[in-house]
MIVEXZA-522214 format. One line per 5 residues: number of its first residue (from 1); their letters; for each residue x, y, z of N, C-alpha, C. Coordinates in nm, 2 decimals. Each point is the difference from the previous one (the first is absolute). Layout:
<torvos>
NUM	a	X,Y,Z,X,Y,Z,X,Y,Z ~ ... .
</torvos>
This chain:
<torvos>
1	mdlls	-13.65,10.16,10.60,0.12,-0.07,0.04,0.12,0.09,-0.04 ~ 0.09,0.02,0.10,0.10,0.11,-0.02,0.13,-0.06,-0.08 ~ 0.10,0.08,-0.04,0.08,-0.05,-0.09,0.12,-0.12,0.06 ~ 0.00,0.01,0.16,0.08,-0.07,0.05,-0.06,-0.18,0.00 ~ -0.13,0.01,0.04,-0.09,-0.11,-0.01,0.01,-0.06,-0.14 .
6	lkfal	-0.01,0.06,-0.10,0.00,-0.04,-0.13,0.13,-0.06,-0.03 ~ 0.11,0.07,0.03,0.14,-0.05,-0.01,0.01,-0.14,0.07 ~ -0.06,-0.02,0.11,0.02,-0.11,0.08,-0.09,-0.11,-0.06 ~ -0.10,0.03,-0.04,-0.10,-0.10,-0.08,0.08,-0.05,-0.13 ~ 0.06,0.10,-0.07,0.05,-0.04,-0.12,0.12,-0.10,0.01 .
11	aavvf	0.09,0.04,0.13,0.11,-0.09,0.02,-0.04,-0.11,0.05 ~ -0.10,-0.02,0.06,-0.06,-0.13,0.05,-0.03,-0.10,-0.12 ~ -0.08,0.06,-0.09,-0.02,-0.07,-0.13,0.12,-0.06,-0.07 ~ 0.08,0.10,-0.02,0.14,-0.02,-0.07,0.07,-0.12,0.08 ~ 0.01,0.00,0.12,0.05,-0.12,0.10,-0.06,-0.12,-0.03 .
16	lvgvg	-0.14,0.01,0.02,-0.07,-0.12,-0.02,0.00,-0.07,-0.14 ~ 0.01,0.07,-0.11,0.02,-0.04,-0.13,0.14,-0.06,-0.01 ~ 0.09,0.05,0.05,0.13,-0.05,0.00,0.02,-0.12,0.08 ~ -0.07,-0.01,0.12,-0.01,-0.13,0.08,-0.05,-0.12,-0.10 ~ -0.12,0.06,-0.06,-0.06,-0.11,-0.09,0.09,-0.05,-0.12 .
21	laiaa	0.06,0.10,-0.07,0.08,-0.04,-0.10,0.14,-0.08,0.06 ~ 0.04,0.03,0.11,0.11,-0.08,0.06,-0.05,-0.15,0.03 ~ -0.12,-0.01,0.05,-0.05,-0.14,0.03,-0.01,-0.07,-0.14 ~ -0.05,0.06,-0.10,-0.04,-0.05,-0.14,0.16,-0.06,-0.05 ~ 0.09,0.10,0.02,0.15,-0.03,-0.06,0.06,-0.14,0.07 .
26	arala	-0.02,0.02,0.14,0.04,-0.11,0.08,-0.06,-0.14,-0.04 ~ -0.12,0.01,-0.01,-0.07,-0.13,-0.05,0.03,-0.05,-0.13 ~ 0.03,0.10,-0.10,0.04,-0.04,-0.13,0.15,-0.05,0.00 ~ 0.08,0.04,0.08,0.13,-0.04,0.00,0.01,-0.15,0.08 ~ -0.10,-0.02,0.09,-0.01,-0.13,0.07,-0.05,-0.11,-0.10 .
31	rrgre	-0.09,0.05,-0.08,-0.06,-0.09,-0.11,0.12,-0.05,-0.11 ~ 0.08,0.11,-0.03,0.11,-0.03,-0.10,0.09,-0.09,0.06 ~ 0.01,0.03,0.13,0.11,-0.10,0.08,-0.04,-0.15,0.00 ~ -0.16,-0.01,0.01,-0.05,-0.12,0.02,0.02,-0.07,-0.16 ~ -0.03,0.09,-0.10,-0.01,-0.06,-0.15,0.16,-0.04,-0.01 .
36	rsage	0.10,0.08,0.04,0.14,-0.04,-0.02,0.03,-0.12,0.05 ~ -0.06,-0.04,0.11,0.03,-0.13,0.06,-0.06,-0.11,-0.07 ~ -0.10,0.03,-0.09,-0.05,-0.11,-0.07,0.05,-0.01,-0.15 ~ 0.10,0.08,-0.03,0.09,-0.01,-0.12,-0.04,0.11,-0.09 ~ 0.06,0.00,-0.12,-0.01,0.07,-0.11,-0.13,-0.02,-0.08 .
41	lvaid	-0.08,0.10,-0.02,-0.14,0.00,-0.08,0.03,-0.06,-0.13 ~ -0.06,-0.11,-0.05,0.04,-0.06,-0.13,-0.13,0.02,-0.09 ~ -0.13,-0.02,0.05,-0.13,0.01,-0.07,-0.11,0.06,0.10 ~ -0.07,0.06,-0.07,-0.12,0.05,0.08,-0.13,-0.01,-0.09 ~ -0.12,-0.04,0.06,-0.12,-0.03,-0.07,-0.05,0.12,-0.08 .
46	agaav	0.04,0.13,0.03,-0.04,0.11,-0.06,0.07,0.03,-0.12 ~ 0.08,-0.05,-0.04,0.09,0.03,-0.12,0.07,-0.12,-0.05 ~ 0.11,-0.04,0.05,0.09,-0.12,-0.06,-0.05,-0.13,0.07 ~ -0.12,-0.01,-0.01,-0.07,-0.12,0.07,0.06,-0.13,-0.06 ~ 0.03,-0.11,0.08,0.04,-0.12,-0.04,-0.10,-0.10,0.04 .
51	tlrse	-0.05,-0.08,-0.11,-0.09,-0.12,0.04,0.08,-0.12,0.01 ~ 0.00,-0.06,0.11,0.08,-0.12,0.05,-0.10,-0.13,-0.05 ~ 0.07,-0.09,-0.06,-0.09,-0.12,-0.03,0.07,-0.13,0.04 ~ -0.07,-0.09,0.03,0.06,-0.13,0.02,-0.09,-0.12,-0.07 ~ 0.04,-0.05,-0.09,-0.07,-0.11,-0.07,-0.02,-0.11,0.08 .
56	ryrls	0.10,-0.04,0.07,-0.01,-0.12,0.10,-0.13,0.00,0.10 ~ 0.01,0.13,0.06,-0.13,0.01,0.10,-0.11,0.06,-0.06 ~ 0.00,0.04,-0.14,-0.12,0.07,-0.06,-0.03,0.13,0.06 ~ 0.07,0.07,0.04,-0.01,0.12,0.08,0.08,0.13,-0.06 ~ -0.07,0.11,0.00,0.06,0.12,-0.06,-0.03,0.12,0.10 .
61	grpda	0.06,0.10,0.00,-0.02,0.10,0.10,0.11,0.14,-0.04 ~ -0.05,0.10,0.06,0.06,0.12,-0.03,0.00,0.08,0.13 ~ 0.12,-0.03,0.08,0.02,0.08,0.11,0.01,0.14,-0.01 ~ -0.04,0.08,0.11,-0.02,0.16,-0.01,0.15,0.06,-0.03 ~ 0.11,-0.07,0.05,0.13,0.03,-0.02,0.09,-0.12,0.02 .
66	lrrlp	0.12,0.02,-0.06,0.10,-0.10,0.02,0.13,0.07,0.03 ~ 0.06,-0.04,0.10,0.15,0.06,0.04,0.11,-0.10,0.00 ~ 0.10,0.04,-0.04,0.13,-0.09,-0.02,0.08,0.02,0.13 ~ 0.04,-0.10,0.07,0.08,0.01,0.11,0.15,0.01,-0.05 ~ 0.09,0.04,0.09,0.14,0.01,-0.05,0.05,-0.14,-0.04 .
71	dgrlv	-0.05,-0.12,0.04,0.05,-0.12,-0.05,-0.07,-0.03,-0.13 ~ -0.08,0.08,-0.06,-0.07,-0.03,-0.12,-0.14,-0.07,0.00 ~ -0.02,-0.04,0.12,-0.15,-0.08,0.00,-0.11,0.13,0.02 ~ -0.10,-0.04,-0.07,-0.14,0.09,0.00,-0.08,-0.02,0.11 ~ -0.06,0.11,0.04,-0.09,-0.01,0.12,-0.13,0.06,-0.07 .
76	pielk	-0.13,-0.08,0.01,-0.11,0.06,-0.05,-0.07,0.08,0.12 ~ -0.06,0.10,-0.03,-0.05,0.10,0.09,-0.18,0.01,-0.05 ~ -0.08,-0.01,0.11,-0.14,0.02,-0.04,-0.04,0.11,0.08 ~ -0.06,0.10,-0.06,-0.06,0.13,0.08,-0.15,-0.01,0.01 ~ -0.05,0.00,0.12,-0.13,0.02,0.03,-0.05,0.15,0.03 .
81	sraap	-0.10,0.04,-0.05,-0.04,0.14,0.04,-0.06,0.02,0.14 ~ -0.06,-0.09,0.05,-0.05,-0.02,0.13,0.08,0.00,0.11 ~ -0.04,0.02,0.13,0.09,0.00,0.11,0.01,-0.16,0.05 ~ 0.10,-0.03,0.06,0.05,-0.12,0.03,-0.10,-0.06,0.10 ~ -0.07,-0.13,-0.03,-0.09,-0.06,0.10,0.08,-0.02,0.13 .
86	rggpt	-0.09,0.01,0.10,0.06,0.00,0.14,0.07,-0.13,0.03 ~ -0.05,-0.12,-0.04,0.07,-0.13,0.02,0.10,-0.02,-0.08 ~ 0.05,0.08,-0.09,0.10,-0.04,-0.10,-0.05,-0.01,-0.15 ~ 0.08,-0.05,-0.09,-0.04,0.00,-0.13,-0.12,-0.09,-0.01 ~ -0.10,0.02,-0.09,-0.11,-0.10,-0.04,0.07,-0.12,-0.07 .
91	tshfv	-0.08,-0.11,0.02,0.04,-0.12,-0.07,0.04,0.01,-0.15 ~ -0.10,0.09,-0.07,0.00,0.02,-0.13,0.13,0.08,-0.04 ~ 0.03,0.10,0.07,0.11,0.10,-0.02,0.13,-0.09,0.02 ~ 0.00,-0.08,0.10,0.11,-0.09,0.04,0.03,-0.10,-0.13 ~ -0.11,-0.07,-0.04,0.01,-0.08,-0.10,0.05,0.07,-0.14 .
96	qvaay	-0.05,0.11,-0.03,0.04,0.08,-0.10,0.15,0.03,-0.02 ~ 0.05,0.04,0.11,0.14,0.03,0.01,0.08,-0.13,-0.01 ~ -0.05,-0.11,0.05,0.08,-0.12,0.00,0.00,-0.04,-0.15 ~ -0.11,0.01,-0.06,-0.02,-0.05,-0.14,0.11,0.09,-0.09 ~ 0.01,0.12,0.03,0.10,0.08,-0.07,0.13,-0.04,0.01 .
101	cllve	0.04,-0.05,0.14,0.13,-0.05,0.02,0.02,-0.13,-0.07 ~ -0.10,-0.09,-0.02,0.01,-0.11,-0.07,0.04,0.02,-0.16 ~ -0.09,0.10,-0.04,0.02,0.06,-0.15,0.13,0.05,-0.01 ~ 0.06,0.09,0.09,0.14,0.05,-0.02,0.10,-0.11,0.00 ~ -0.03,-0.12,0.10,0.10,-0.12,-0.02,-0.01,-0.06,-0.13 .
106	ettgr	-0.11,-0.03,-0.04,-0.03,-0.07,-0.13,0.06,0.08,-0.13 ~ -0.01,0.14,0.02,0.04,0.08,-0.12,0.15,0.02,0.00 ~ 0.06,0.03,0.12,0.15,0.02,0.01,0.09,-0.12,0.03 ~ -0.07,-0.10,0.05,0.08,-0.12,0.05,0.06,0.02,0.13 ~ -0.02,0.13,0.07,0.06,0.03,0.12,-0.13,0.04,0.09 .
111	appfg	0.02,-0.07,0.13,-0.11,0.03,0.10,0.01,0.14,0.04 ~ -0.11,0.08,0.03,0.01,0.12,0.08,0.01,-0.05,0.14 ~ 0.07,0.08,0.09,0.00,-0.03,0.15,-0.13,0.04,0.05 ~ -0.07,0.10,-0.04,-0.14,0.03,0.05,-0.07,0.08,-0.11 ~ -0.12,0.03,0.03,-0.09,0.08,-0.08,-0.05,0.12,0.10 .
116	llryg	-0.03,0.11,-0.06,-0.04,0.11,0.10,-0.14,0.03,-0.04 ~ -0.07,0.02,0.12,-0.16,0.04,-0.01,0.00,0.13,0.07 ~ -0.03,0.11,-0.09,-0.01,0.14,0.08,-0.14,0.04,-0.01 ~ -0.05,0.05,0.11,-0.13,0.06,0.02,0.00,0.15,-0.02 ~ -0.12,0.07,-0.02,-0.02,0.14,-0.01,0.05,0.07,0.09 .
121	dgtef	-0.01,-0.05,0.14,0.03,0.07,0.13,0.16,0.00,0.03 ~ 0.06,-0.06,-0.11,0.16,-0.02,0.03,0.03,-0.12,0.07 ~ -0.08,-0.09,0.04,0.02,-0.11,0.07,0.06,-0.10,-0.11 ~ 0.11,-0.07,0.02,0.07,-0.09,-0.09,0.03,-0.14,0.07 ~ -0.04,-0.10,-0.09,0.03,-0.13,0.07,0.10,-0.06,-0.10 .
126	ripwd	0.09,-0.09,0.04,0.10,-0.08,-0.08,-0.07,-0.14,0.01 ~ -0.03,-0.04,-0.11,-0.04,-0.15,-0.01,0.10,-0.08,-0.04 ~ 0.05,-0.08,0.08,0.12,-0.10,-0.02,-0.02,-0.08,-0.11 ~ 0.09,-0.03,-0.08,-0.02,-0.11,-0.13,0.10,-0.11,0.06 ~ -0.05,-0.09,0.08,0.05,-0.11,0.04,-0.08,-0.13,-0.03 .
131	agvra	0.07,-0.12,0.04,-0.08,-0.12,-0.03,-0.12,-0.02,0.04 ~ -0.04,0.07,0.12,-0.13,-0.03,0.06,-0.10,0.08,-0.08 ~ 0.04,0.14,-0.03,-0.09,0.06,-0.08,-0.02,-0.05,-0.13 ~ 0.11,-0.04,-0.05,0.00,-0.07,-0.14,-0.10,-0.11,0.00 ~ 0.00,-0.09,0.10,-0.08,-0.12,0.00,-0.15,0.03,0.02 .
136	rllrl	-0.03,0.10,0.08,-0.13,0.06,0.03,-0.06,0.05,-0.13 ~ 0.08,0.08,-0.08,-0.05,0.05,-0.13,-0.02,-0.11,-0.10 ~ 0.07,-0.09,-0.01,0.00,-0.12,-0.09,-0.12,-0.07,0.03 ~ -0.03,-0.04,0.15,-0.12,-0.06,0.04,-0.13,0.06,-0.06 ~ 0.00,0.12,0.01,-0.11,0.10,-0.04,-0.01,-0.02,-0.15 .
141	raeld	0.10,0.02,-0.07,0.00,-0.02,-0.14,-0.06,-0.13,-0.05 ~ 0.04,-0.10,0.06,-0.05,-0.13,-0.03,-0.13,-0.05,0.03 ~ -0.06,0.09,0.10,-0.14,0.00,0.02,-0.08,0.05,-0.10 ~ 0.05,0.10,-0.08,-0.07,0.07,-0.10,-0.01,-0.09,-0.10 ~ 0.08,-0.10,-0.02,-0.02,-0.10,-0.12,-0.10,-0.09,0.02 .
146	rpydg	-0.03,-0.05,0.13,-0.10,-0.09,0.03,-0.14,0.05,-0.03 ~ -0.09,-0.10,-0.04,-0.13,0.02,-0.01,-0.07,0.06,0.12 ~ -0.10,0.09,-0.02,-0.07,0.06,0.10,-0.06,-0.11,0.09 ~ 0.00,0.00,0.13,-0.04,-0.08,0.09,-0.13,0.03,0.07 ~ -0.06,0.09,-0.03,-0.13,0.04,0.06,-0.01,0.08,0.14 .
151	ratpt	0.14,0.05,0.03,0.00,0.06,0.14,-0.07,0.12,0.00 ~ -0.02,0.07,-0.10,-0.07,0.13,0.01,-0.13,0.01,0.06 ~ -0.05,0.08,0.07,-0.14,0.01,0.04,-0.06,0.13,-0.06 ~ -0.03,-0.02,-0.14,-0.05,0.12,-0.06,-0.12,0.06,0.06 ~ -0.02,0.14,0.00,-0.13,0.06,0.03,-0.02,0.10,-0.11 .
156	rakca	-0.13,0.06,-0.01,-0.01,0.09,-0.10,0.06,0.13,0.03 ~ 0.02,0.03,0.12,0.08,0.12,0.04,0.15,0.01,-0.03 ~ 0.05,-0.11,0.04,0.15,-0.04,-0.04,0.02,0.01,-0.16 ~ -0.07,-0.08,-0.05,0.02,-0.01,-0.15,-0.03,0.12,-0.09 ~ -0.09,0.08,0.07,-0.03,0.12,-0.09,0.12,0.10,0.00 .
161	rcgwr	0.08,0.00,0.10,0.12,0.08,0.00,0.12,-0.05,-0.05 ~ -0.02,-0.13,-0.04,0.14,-0.08,-0.04,0.05,0.03,-0.12 ~ 0.10,0.03,-0.04,0.05,0.02,-0.14,0.02,-0.14,-0.08 ~ -0.02,-0.10,0.06,0.02,-0.11,-0.08,-0.15,-0.09,-0.02 ~ -0.09,0.08,0.03,-0.14,-0.05,0.00,-0.03,-0.06,-0.16 .
166	tvcda	0.05,0.08,-0.09,-0.03,-0.05,-0.15,0.07,-0.13,-0.04 ~ 0.08,-0.04,0.06,0.08,-0.14,-0.02,-0.02,-0.08,0.10 ~ -0.05,0.02,0.11,0.00,-0.11,0.12,-0.10,-0.10,-0.01 ~ 0.04,-0.11,0.02,-0.09,-0.11,-0.01,-0.05,-0.03,0.15 ~ 0.01,0.08,0.09,-0.05,-0.01,0.13,-0.11,0.11,0.06 .
171	rapgt	-0.01,0.09,-0.09,-0.08,0.11,0.01,-0.14,-0.03,0.04 ~ -0.05,0.09,0.10,-0.15,-0.01,0.03,-0.10,0.00,-0.12 ~ -0.10,-0.07,-0.01,-0.10,0.01,-0.09,-0.05,0.14,-0.02 ~ 0.00,0.03,-0.14,-0.07,0.14,-0.03,0.10,0.13,0.01 ~ 0.12,-0.05,0.02,0.11,0.11,0.00,0.10,0.01,-0.13 .
</torvos>
């Protein structure tokens, strides 16, 4: 390889590294902009974690982050390391964020306008905290207080992988 080709190859590598760094910086700036729109960071589960509790609903939880909006209301944020599901948030993720919204409301006396659900691929969903979502969550919570009605169809394969098998009254025999 002659000197001119080497210089050209080196310049191409430097250019590509520069483009990569510029793309990374643009993504970081965009993420910071999205985060600022969700308010000032108040707590994060990796350090100043806050456990929210509701005696009335017998719930507690620790959102991954809490942000304070300019009007003082808190917004719970749940971070998921996986990519966003194609059809939108899973029911369990939706319910988790809704439960954090209820806990913020119970703890602070002020309802958040929404909760945020952020996936590892950068996809973000605003889960509204409105009367419909609240009613749906409270119906689910009330269902947890009712005795088990036998709806499950336990199998050895399902029960063997279940984290509740040691305390479940519906597990398959021998699991």
